[in-house]
PyMOL CGO cylinders between C-alpha atoms (Angstrom):
from pymol import cmd
from pymol.cgo import CYLINDER

trace = [
    CYLINDER, -70.55, -1.99, 16.88, -74.30, -1.91, 17.67, 0.3, 1, 1, 1, 1, 1, 1,
    CYLINDER, -74.30, -1.91, 17.67, -77.06, -3.84, 16.00, 0.3, 1, 1, 1, 1, 1, 1,
    CYLINDER, -77.06, -3.84, 16.00, -79.84, -2.55, 13.73, 0.3, 1, 1, 1, 1, 1, 1,
    CYLINDER, -79.84, -2.55, 13.73, -82.09, -1.77, 16.72, 0.3, 1, 1, 1, 1, 1, 1,
    CYLINDER, -82.09, -1.77, 16.72, -79.60, 0.82, 17.97, 0.3, 1, 1, 1, 1, 1, 1,
    CYLINDER, -79.60, 0.82, 17.97, -79.98, 2.83, 14.76, 0.3, 1, 1, 1, 1, 1, 1,
    CYLINDER, -79.98, 2.83, 14.76, -83.72, 2.55, 14.08, 0.3, 1, 1, 1, 1, 1, 1,
    CYLINDER, -83.72, 2.55, 14.08, -84.50, 5.84, 15.88, 0.3, 1, 1, 1, 1, 1, 1,
    CYLINDER, -84.50, 5.84, 15.88, -82.15, 7.61, 13.44, 0.3, 1, 1, 1, 1, 1, 1,
    CYLINDER, -82.15, 7.61, 13.44, -83.96, 5.95, 10.53, 0.3, 1, 1, 1, 1, 1, 1,
    CYLINDER, -83.96, 5.95, 10.53, -87.30, 7.26, 11.82, 0.3, 1, 1, 1, 1, 1, 1,
    CYLINDER, -87.30, 7.26, 11.82, -85.81, 10.76, 12.28, 0.3, 1, 1, 1, 1, 1, 1,
    CYLINDER, -85.81, 10.76, 12.28, -84.33, 10.55, 8.77, 0.3, 1, 1, 1, 1, 1, 1,
    CYLINDER, -84.33, 10.55, 8.77, -87.73, 9.58, 7.40, 0.3, 1, 1, 1, 1, 1, 1,
    CYLINDER, -87.73, 9.58, 7.40, -89.35, 12.51, 9.24, 0.3, 1, 1, 1, 1, 1, 1,
    CYLINDER, -89.35, 12.51, 9.24, -86.73, 14.91, 7.82, 0.3, 1, 1, 1, 1, 1, 1,
    CYLINDER, -86.73, 14.91, 7.82, -87.28, 13.48, 4.32, 0.3, 1, 1, 1, 1, 1, 1,
    CYLINDER, -87.28, 13.48, 4.32, -91.04, 14.01, 4.64, 0.3, 1, 1, 1, 1, 1, 1,
    CYLINDER, -91.04, 14.01, 4.64, -90.41, 17.54, 5.94, 0.3, 1, 1, 1, 1, 1, 1,
    CYLINDER, -90.41, 17.54, 5.94, -88.34, 18.27, 2.83, 0.3, 1, 1, 1, 1, 1, 1,
    CYLINDER, -88.34, 18.27, 2.83, -91.13, 16.86, 0.65, 0.3, 1, 1, 1, 1, 1, 1,
    CYLINDER, -91.13, 16.86, 0.65, -93.58, 19.10, 2.49, 0.3, 1, 1, 1, 1, 1, 1,
    CYLINDER, -93.58, 19.10, 2.49, -91.39, 22.14, 1.88, 0.3, 1, 1, 1, 1, 1, 1,
    CYLINDER, -91.39, 22.14, 1.88, -91.34, 21.39, -1.87, 0.3, 1, 1, 1, 1, 1, 1,
    CYLINDER, -91.34, 21.39, -1.87, -95.13, 21.32, -2.20, 0.3, 1, 1, 1, 1, 1, 1,
    CYLINDER, -95.13, 21.32, -2.20, -97.54, 24.21, -2.21, 0.3, 1, 1, 1, 1, 1, 1,
    CYLINDER, -97.54, 24.21, -2.21, -100.08, 22.52, 0.04, 0.3, 1, 1, 1, 1, 1, 1,
    CYLINDER, -100.08, 22.52, 0.04, -99.90, 20.51, 3.23, 0.3, 1, 1, 1, 1, 1, 1,
    CYLINDER, -99.90, 20.51, 3.23, -99.60, 16.92, 2.01, 0.3, 1, 1, 1, 1, 1, 1,
    CYLINDER, -99.60, 16.92, 2.01, -97.05, 15.16, 4.17, 0.3, 1, 1, 1, 1, 1, 1,
    CYLINDER, -97.05, 15.16, 4.17, -96.81, 17.03, 7.47, 0.3, 1, 1, 1, 1, 1, 1,
    CYLINDER, -96.81, 17.03, 7.47, -98.72, 14.21, 9.18, 0.3, 1, 1, 1, 1, 1, 1,
    CYLINDER, -98.72, 14.21, 9.18, -95.95, 11.75, 8.29, 0.3, 1, 1, 1, 1, 1, 1,
    CYLINDER, -95.95, 11.75, 8.29, -93.35, 14.08, 9.80, 0.3, 1, 1, 1, 1, 1, 1,
    CYLINDER, -93.35, 14.08, 9.80, -95.23, 13.99, 13.11, 0.3, 1, 1, 1, 1, 1, 1,
    CYLINDER, -95.23, 13.99, 13.11, -95.74, 10.21, 12.81, 0.3, 1, 1, 1, 1, 1, 1,
    CYLINDER, -95.74, 10.21, 12.81, -92.01, 9.70, 12.15, 0.3, 1, 1, 1, 1, 1, 1,
    CYLINDER, -92.01, 9.70, 12.15, -91.07, 11.74, 15.21, 0.3, 1, 1, 1, 1, 1, 1,
    CYLINDER, -91.07, 11.74, 15.21, -93.55, 9.77, 17.34, 0.3, 1, 1, 1, 1, 1, 1,
    CYLINDER, -93.55, 9.77, 17.34, -92.10, 6.49, 16.04, 0.3, 1, 1, 1, 1, 1, 1,
    CYLINDER, -92.10, 6.49, 16.04, -88.58, 7.71, 16.86, 0.3, 1, 1, 1, 1, 1, 1,
    CYLINDER, -88.58, 7.71, 16.86, -89.70, 8.56, 20.40, 0.3, 1, 1, 1, 1, 1, 1,
    CYLINDER, -89.70, 8.56, 20.40, -91.26, 5.10, 20.72, 0.3, 1, 1, 1, 1, 1, 1,
    CYLINDER, -91.26, 5.10, 20.72, -87.75, 3.65, 20.19, 0.3, 1, 1, 1, 1, 1, 1,
    CYLINDER, -87.75, 3.65, 20.19, -86.98, 4.75, 23.75, 0.3, 1, 1, 1, 1, 1, 1,
    CYLINDER, -86.98, 4.75, 23.75, -89.61, 2.34, 25.05, 0.3, 1, 1, 1, 1, 1, 1,
    CYLINDER, -89.61, 2.34, 25.05, -89.35, -0.62, 22.66, 0.3, 1, 1, 1, 1, 1, 1,
    CYLINDER, -89.35, -0.62, 22.66, -87.09, -2.22, 20.07, 0.3, 1, 1, 1, 1, 1, 1,
    CYLINDER, -87.09, -2.22, 20.07, -90.05, -3.88, 18.35, 0.3, 1, 1, 1, 1, 1, 1,
    CYLINDER, -90.05, -3.88, 18.35, -90.27, -2.48, 14.80, 0.3, 1, 1, 1, 1, 1, 1,
    CYLINDER, -90.27, -2.48, 14.80, -93.91, -3.61, 14.51, 0.3, 1, 1, 1, 1, 1, 1,
    CYLINDER, -93.91, -3.61, 14.51, -94.89, -1.47, 17.51, 0.3, 1, 1, 1, 1, 1, 1,
    CYLINDER, -94.89, -1.47, 17.51, -92.89, 1.49, 16.19, 0.3, 1, 1, 1, 1, 1, 1,
    CYLINDER, -92.89, 1.49, 16.19, -94.54, 1.15, 12.78, 0.3, 1, 1, 1, 1, 1, 1,
    CYLINDER, -94.54, 1.15, 12.78, -97.94, 0.97, 14.45, 0.3, 1, 1, 1, 1, 1, 1,
    CYLINDER, -97.94, 0.97, 14.45, -97.18, 4.16, 16.40, 0.3, 1, 1, 1, 1, 1, 1,
    CYLINDER, -97.18, 4.16, 16.40, -96.17, 5.83, 13.12, 0.3, 1, 1, 1, 1, 1, 1,
    CYLINDER, -96.17, 5.83, 13.12, -99.38, 4.76, 11.34, 0.3, 1, 1, 1, 1, 1, 1,
    CYLINDER, -99.38, 4.76, 11.34, -101.73, 5.60, 14.22, 0.3, 1, 1, 1, 1, 1, 1,
    CYLINDER, -101.73, 5.60, 14.22, -100.20, 9.01, 14.97, 0.3, 1, 1, 1, 1, 1, 1,
    CYLINDER, -100.20, 9.01, 14.97, -100.07, 9.96, 11.27, 0.3, 1, 1, 1, 1, 1, 1,
    CYLINDER, -100.07, 9.96, 11.27, -103.69, 8.89, 10.76, 0.3, 1, 1, 1, 1, 1, 1,
    CYLINDER, -103.69, 8.89, 10.76, -104.95, 10.69, 13.87, 0.3, 1, 1, 1, 1, 1, 1,
    CYLINDER, -104.95, 10.69, 13.87, -103.12, 13.88, 12.84, 0.3, 1, 1, 1, 1, 1, 1,
    CYLINDER, -103.12, 13.88, 12.84, -104.63, 13.59, 9.37, 0.3, 1, 1, 1, 1, 1, 1,
    CYLINDER, -104.63, 13.59, 9.37, -108.16, 13.10, 10.70, 0.3, 1, 1, 1, 1, 1, 1,
    CYLINDER, -108.16, 13.10, 10.70, -108.02, 16.00, 13.16, 0.3, 1, 1, 1, 1, 1, 1,
    CYLINDER, -108.02, 16.00, 13.16, -106.14, 18.55, 11.07, 0.3, 1, 1, 1, 1, 1, 1,
    CYLINDER, -106.14, 18.55, 11.07, -107.41, 17.92, 7.53, 0.3, 1, 1, 1, 1, 1, 1,
    CYLINDER, -107.41, 17.92, 7.53, -110.60, 20.04, 7.90, 0.3, 1, 1, 1, 1, 1, 1,
    CYLINDER, -110.60, 20.04, 7.90, -108.51, 22.92, 9.26, 0.3, 1, 1, 1, 1, 1, 1,
    CYLINDER, -108.51, 22.92, 9.26, -105.97, 22.57, 6.45, 0.3, 1, 1, 1, 1, 1, 1,
    CYLINDER, -105.97, 22.57, 6.45, -108.74, 22.52, 3.82, 0.3, 1, 1, 1, 1, 1, 1,
    CYLINDER, -108.74, 22.52, 3.82, -110.20, 25.70, 5.30, 0.3, 1, 1, 1, 1, 1, 1,
    CYLINDER, -110.20, 25.70, 5.30, -106.82, 27.46, 5.32, 0.3, 1, 1, 1, 1, 1, 1,
    CYLINDER, -106.82, 27.46, 5.32, -105.79, 26.39, 1.80, 0.3, 1, 1, 1, 1, 1, 1,
    CYLINDER, -105.79, 26.39, 1.80, -109.19, 26.93, 0.19, 0.3, 1, 1, 1, 1, 1, 1,
    CYLINDER, -109.19, 26.93, 0.19, -108.86, 29.01, -2.97, 0.3, 1, 1, 1, 1, 1, 1,
    CYLINDER, -108.86, 29.01, -2.97, -110.83, 32.20, -2.98, 0.3, 1, 1, 1, 1, 1, 1,
    CYLINDER, -110.83, 32.20, -2.98, -112.47, 33.27, -6.23, 0.3, 1, 1, 1, 1, 1, 1,
    CYLINDER, -112.47, 33.27, -6.23, -111.62, 36.83, -7.12, 0.3, 1, 1, 1, 1, 1, 1,
    CYLINDER, -111.62, 36.83, -7.12, -114.54, 38.55, -8.80, 0.3, 1, 1, 1, 1, 1, 1,
    CYLINDER, -114.54, 38.55, -8.80, -113.76, 41.27, -11.31, 0.3, 1, 1, 1, 1, 1, 1,
    CYLINDER, -113.76, 41.27, -11.31, -115.79, 44.14, -12.74, 0.3, 1, 1, 1, 1, 1, 1,
    CYLINDER, -115.79, 44.14, -12.74, -116.29, 42.16, -15.94, 0.3, 1, 1, 1, 1, 1, 1,
    CYLINDER, -116.29, 42.16, -15.94, -118.23, 39.53, -13.95, 0.3, 1, 1, 1, 1, 1, 1,
    CYLINDER, -118.23, 39.53, -13.95, -121.05, 42.08, -13.75, 0.3, 1, 1, 1, 1, 1, 1,
    CYLINDER, -121.05, 42.08, -13.75, -121.61, 41.53, -17.48, 0.3, 1, 1, 1, 1, 1, 1,
    CYLINDER, -121.61, 41.53, -17.48, -122.87, 37.98, -16.96, 0.3, 1, 1, 1, 1, 1, 1,
    CYLINDER, -122.87, 37.98, -16.96, -126.61, 37.85, -17.57, 0.3, 1, 1, 1, 1, 1, 1,
    CYLINDER, -126.61, 37.85, -17.57, -126.69, 41.12, -19.50, 0.3, 1, 1, 1, 1, 1, 1,
    CYLINDER, -126.69, 41.12, -19.50, -127.81, 41.60, -23.10, 0.3, 1, 1, 1, 1, 1, 1,
    CYLINDER, -127.81, 41.60, -23.10, -125.51, 42.75, -25.90, 0.3, 1, 1, 1, 1, 1, 1,
    CYLINDER, -125.51, 42.75, -25.90, -125.74, 43.28, -29.67, 0.3, 1, 1, 1, 1, 1, 1,
    CYLINDER, -125.74, 43.28, -29.67, -123.57, 41.34, -32.12, 0.3, 1, 1, 1, 1, 1, 1,
    CYLINDER, -123.57, 41.34, -32.12, -121.36, 43.76, -34.18, 0.3, 1, 1, 1, 1, 1, 1,
    CYLINDER, -121.36, 43.76, -34.18, -119.46, 41.15, -36.18, 0.3, 1, 1, 1, 1, 1, 1,
    CYLINDER, -119.46, 41.15, -36.18, -120.86, 37.68, -36.98, 0.3, 1, 1, 1, 1, 1, 1,
    CYLINDER, -120.86, 37.68, -36.98, -119.84, 35.18, -34.29, 0.3, 1, 1, 1, 1, 1, 1,
    CYLINDER, -119.84, 35.18, -34.29, -118.26, 32.07, -35.81, 0.3, 1, 1, 1, 1, 1, 1,
    CYLINDER, -118.26, 32.07, -35.81, -116.49, 29.87, -33.26, 0.3, 1, 1, 1, 1, 1, 1,
    CYLINDER, -116.49, 29.87, -33.26, -114.59, 27.82, -35.85, 0.3, 1, 1, 1, 1, 1, 1,
    CYLINDER, -114.59, 27.82, -35.85, -112.83, 30.89, -37.26, 0.3, 1, 1, 1, 1, 1, 1,
    CYLINDER, -112.83, 30.89, -37.26, -112.55, 32.67, -33.90, 0.3, 1, 1, 1, 1, 1, 1,
    CYLINDER, -112.55, 32.67, -33.90, -114.40, 35.74, -35.10, 0.3, 1, 1, 1, 1, 1, 1,
    CYLINDER, -114.40, 35.74, -35.10, -117.16, 37.67, -33.45, 0.3, 1, 1, 1, 1, 1, 1,
    CYLINDER, -117.16, 37.67, -33.45, -117.74, 40.82, -31.47, 0.3, 1, 1, 1, 1, 1, 1,
    CYLINDER, -117.74, 40.82, -31.47, -120.48, 42.00, -29.16, 0.3, 1, 1, 1, 1, 1, 1,
    CYLINDER, -120.48, 42.00, -29.16, -121.30, 45.53, -28.00, 0.3, 1, 1, 1, 1, 1, 1,
    CYLINDER, -121.30, 45.53, -28.00, -122.28, 45.73, -24.34, 0.3, 1, 1, 1, 1, 1, 1,
    CYLINDER, -122.28, 45.73, -24.34, -122.90, 49.18, -22.85, 0.3, 1, 1, 1, 1, 1, 1,
    CYLINDER, -122.90, 49.18, -22.85, -120.86, 50.83, -25.60, 0.3, 1, 1, 1, 1, 1, 1,
    CYLINDER, -120.86, 50.83, -25.60, -117.86, 48.55, -25.13, 0.3, 1, 1, 1, 1, 1, 1,
    CYLINDER, -117.86, 48.55, -25.13, -116.76, 46.03, -27.76, 0.3, 1, 1, 1, 1, 1, 1,
    CYLINDER, -116.76, 46.03, -27.76, -115.89, 42.51, -26.63, 0.3, 1, 1, 1, 1, 1, 1,
    CYLINDER, -115.89, 42.51, -26.63, -114.65, 39.46, -28.53, 0.3, 1, 1, 1, 1, 1, 1,
    CYLINDER, -114.65, 39.46, -28.53, -117.23, 36.73, -28.28, 0.3, 1, 1, 1, 1, 1, 1,
    CYLINDER, -117.23, 36.73, -28.28, -118.00, 33.09, -28.94, 0.3, 1, 1, 1, 1, 1, 1,
    CYLINDER, -118.00, 33.09, -28.94, -121.21, 31.14, -28.70, 0.3, 1, 1, 1, 1, 1, 1,
    CYLINDER, -121.21, 31.14, -28.70, -122.02, 28.74, -25.91, 0.3, 1, 1, 1, 1, 1, 1,
    CYLINDER, -122.02, 28.74, -25.91, -123.23, 26.01, -28.29, 0.3, 1, 1, 1, 1, 1, 1,
    CYLINDER, -123.23, 26.01, -28.29, -120.99, 26.59, -31.33, 0.3, 1, 1, 1, 1, 1, 1,
    CYLINDER, -120.99, 26.59, -31.33, -123.78, 27.95, -33.52, 0.3, 1, 1, 1, 1, 1, 1,
    CYLINDER, -123.78, 27.95, -33.52, -123.19, 30.96, -35.74, 0.3, 1, 1, 1, 1, 1, 1,
    CYLINDER, -123.19, 30.96, -35.74, -124.89, 34.24, -34.74, 0.3, 1, 1, 1, 1, 1, 1,
    CYLINDER, -124.89, 34.24, -34.74, -125.34, 37.02, -37.31, 0.3, 1, 1, 1, 1, 1, 1,
    CYLINDER, -125.34, 37.02, -37.31, -124.58, 40.70, -36.81, 0.3, 1, 1, 1, 1, 1, 1,
    CYLINDER, -124.58, 40.70, -36.81, -127.43, 42.70, -35.26, 0.3, 1, 1, 1, 1, 1, 1,
    CYLINDER, -127.43, 42.70, -35.26, -128.74, 39.83, -33.09, 0.3, 1, 1, 1, 1, 1, 1,
    CYLINDER, -128.74, 39.83, -33.09, -129.34, 40.29, -29.38, 0.3, 1, 1, 1, 1, 1, 1,
    CYLINDER, -129.34, 40.29, -29.38, -127.34, 37.91, -27.21, 0.3, 1, 1, 1, 1, 1, 1,
    CYLINDER, -127.34, 37.91, -27.21, -127.21, 37.11, -23.52, 0.3, 1, 1, 1, 1, 1, 1,
    CYLINDER, -127.21, 37.11, -23.52, -123.82, 36.86, -21.83, 0.3, 1, 1, 1, 1, 1, 1,
    CYLINDER, -123.82, 36.86, -21.83, -123.51, 33.46, -20.20, 0.3, 1, 1, 1, 1, 1, 1,
    CYLINDER, -123.51, 33.46, -20.20, -119.88, 33.51, -19.02, 0.3, 1, 1, 1, 1, 1, 1,
    CYLINDER, -119.88, 33.51, -19.02, -116.47, 35.04, -19.57, 0.3, 1, 1, 1, 1, 1, 1,
    CYLINDER, -116.47, 35.04, -19.57, -113.52, 32.89, -20.64, 0.3, 1, 1, 1, 1, 1, 1,
    CYLINDER, -113.52, 32.89, -20.64, -110.29, 34.84, -20.66, 0.3, 1, 1, 1, 1, 1, 1,
    CYLINDER, -110.29, 34.84, -20.66, -111.06, 37.96, -22.71, 0.3, 1, 1, 1, 1, 1, 1,
    CYLINDER, -111.06, 37.96, -22.71, -114.01, 36.50, -24.62, 0.3, 1, 1, 1, 1, 1, 1,
    CYLINDER, -114.01, 36.50, -24.62, -117.66, 36.65, -23.74, 0.3, 1, 1, 1, 1, 1, 1,
    CYLINDER, -117.66, 36.65, -23.74, -119.54, 33.39, -24.04, 0.3, 1, 1, 1, 1, 1, 1,
    CYLINDER, -119.54, 33.39, -24.04, -122.98, 34.25, -25.41, 0.3, 1, 1, 1, 1, 1, 1,
    CYLINDER, -122.98, 34.25, -25.41, -126.26, 32.68, -26.43, 0.3, 1, 1, 1, 1, 1, 1,
    CYLINDER, -126.26, 32.68, -26.43, -128.94, 34.11, -28.68, 0.3, 1, 1, 1, 1, 1, 1,
    CYLINDER, -128.94, 34.11, -28.68, -131.87, 35.73, -26.89, 0.3, 1, 1, 1, 1, 1, 1,
]
cmd.load_cgo(trace, "trace")
C-alpha cells in the first residue's frame, strides 16, 4: 500500500475535473484557469513529491493563464446591445393623450400617430395636450419629460 505522495497526482487530476465540471455549469469562463493549473500541478508530481512546490505550480500557472487570457475572454463574452426600431424614438417629441400619473400607472403619448404607454422621468404629473420629449424606453413604456 503506497503513501499519500503516491496518490497526490490523482487528487490534482480530480480537482481539475471538478473545476471543469464547475466551468461546464456556468455560462461564462470562470474556472478554466484552475483546470489548467490542476493539470500542471499533476504533471509536477512526476518531478517532485513536495506538496508546497506542486501548490506553487498550481497557483502560478492558474494566475498566468488568468492574466493572459482574461482580456480575450472578456472580448468574446462581451454582451452586445441589440438596438430596435423603437430606439429611434428617443429624443423625439410627442403629445400627451392621457394624463401621465406614475403612481397610478396611467398615461399615453402620441408619437408619429402611434400611441404609447408612458411615464415621467421625474415622477411629476403631465396633463393631456402637453408636448413631451422621449428620454428612454423601459419595456413597453416611454420615459418622457416635459418640453
